[in-house]
Every structure is written in structure tokens, then in C-alpha cells.
C-alpha positions as CSV (number, residue, x, y, z in Angstrom):
1,X,-0.7,-48.4,-76.6
2,X,-3.6,-46.1,-76.0
3,X,-5.0,-44.9,-72.6
4,X,-8.4,-43.3,-72.5
5,X,-10.9,-42.5,-69.7
6,X,-13.7,-44.9,-69.3
7,X,-16.4,-42.3,-70.1
8,X,-14.7,-41.7,-73.5
9,X,-14.4,-45.4,-74.2
10,X,-18.1,-45.9,-73.5
11,X,-18.9,-43.1,-76.0
12,X,-16.7,-44.7,-78.7
13,X,-18.2,-48.1,-78.1
14,X,-21.2,-49.1,-76.0
15,X,-21.2,-50.5,-72.4
16,X,-21.9,-54.0,-73.5
17,X,-18.9,-54.0,-75.9
18,X,-16.5,-52.5,-73.3
19,X,-17.7,-55.0,-70.7
20,X,-17.0,-57.9,-73.0
21,X,-13.5,-56.5,-73.8
22,X,-12.7,-56.1,-70.1
23,X,-14.3,-59.4,-68.9
24,X,-16.8,-57.7,-66.6
25,X,-20.6,-57.2,-66.7
26,X,-22.3,-54.4,-68.5
27,X,-23.7,-53.4,-65.1
28,X,-20.2,-53.0,-63.7
29,X,-19.2,-50.7,-66.6
30,X,-22.5,-48.7,-66.2
31,X,-22.0,-48.3,-62.4
32,X,-18.4,-47.2,-62.7
33,X,-19.4,-44.7,-65.4
34,X,-22.4,-43.3,-63.5
35,X,-20.3,-43.0,-60.3
36,X,-17.7,-41.1,-62.4
37,X,-14.9,-43.3,-61.1
38,X,-11.4,-42.3,-62.4
39,X,-11.0,-45.4,-64.5
40,X,-8.8,-45.6,-67.6
41,X,-8.9,-48.2,-70.4
42,X,-5.6,-49.3,-71.9
43,X,-5.6,-50.7,-75.4
44,X,-2.4,-52.5,-76.2
45,X,-2.8,-54.2,-79.6
46,X,-5.9,-56.4,-79.3
47,X,-5.7,-56.5,-75.5
48,X,-7.8,-54.3,-73.2
49,X,-7.1,-53.7,-69.5
50,X,-8.3,-51.1,-67.0
51,X,-6.9,-49.2,-64.0
52,X,-8.3,-46.7,-61.6
53,X,-6.5,-43.6,-60.2
54,X,-7.5,-42.7,-56.7
55,X,-5.9,-41.1,-53.6
56,X,-4.5,-43.4,-50.9
57,X,-3.1,-43.0,-47.4
58,X,-5.2,-39.9,-46.6
59,X,-3.3,-37.9,-49.2
60,X,-5.1,-35.4,-51.5
61,X,-3.4,-35.3,-54.8
62,X,-4.8,-33.2,-57.6
63,X,-6.5,-36.0,-59.4
64,X,-7.7,-33.8,-62.2
65,X,-4.0,-32.9,-63.0
66,X,-3.1,-36.6,-62.9
67,X,-6.0,-37.4,-65.2
68,X,-4.8,-34.8,-67.7
69,X,-1.3,-36.2,-67.7
70,X,-2.4,-39.7,-68.2
71,X,-4.8,-38.8,-71.0
72,X,-2.2,-36.8,-73.0
73,X,-1.1,-38.4,-76.3
74,X,2.3,-40.0,-76.1
75,X,5.1,-39.7,-78.6
76,X,6.1,-43.2,-79.7
77,X,9.6,-44.2,-78.8
78,X,11.9,-44.6,-81.7
């Protein structure tokens, strides 16, 4: 399983291709990317999904630190 930020995924592929893999429009991918939303793409085999990290309940977590943790390569379990 790979987890990468949306802006990286769009550089590796194009917006049209990412949109098709995620089942959304190219415009939705463009808008999320332009607005610098904290969206991550999860590639699990041939399946692609996405999730967004954001603060809730008036909390102010260090989203940059969370992003770094999520983006770190993982060691595969043996």
C-alpha cells in the first residue's frame, strides 16, 4: 500500500488520469490541488482511494507534522 499527497500524484500522472482512478471529475482534482487541500491518495494493488486530513472540533493540530508522518515510507510487515 502506498500513500502519497495529491500534489505528488498529479505530478506523477495527470489530473485526468487521477480523476478517472478516483471516480471524480478532472475539475474536482484540479480544484483540490489548486486549493492545496491536504488530500492523500492511497494505492492498494490496483485500487485507488483518497482521504483528507483536516482539523475538527476547533482544534489546531500541527497538520504539517501529521502530513510528514503519513507520507513516510512504511516498512512492510513480515
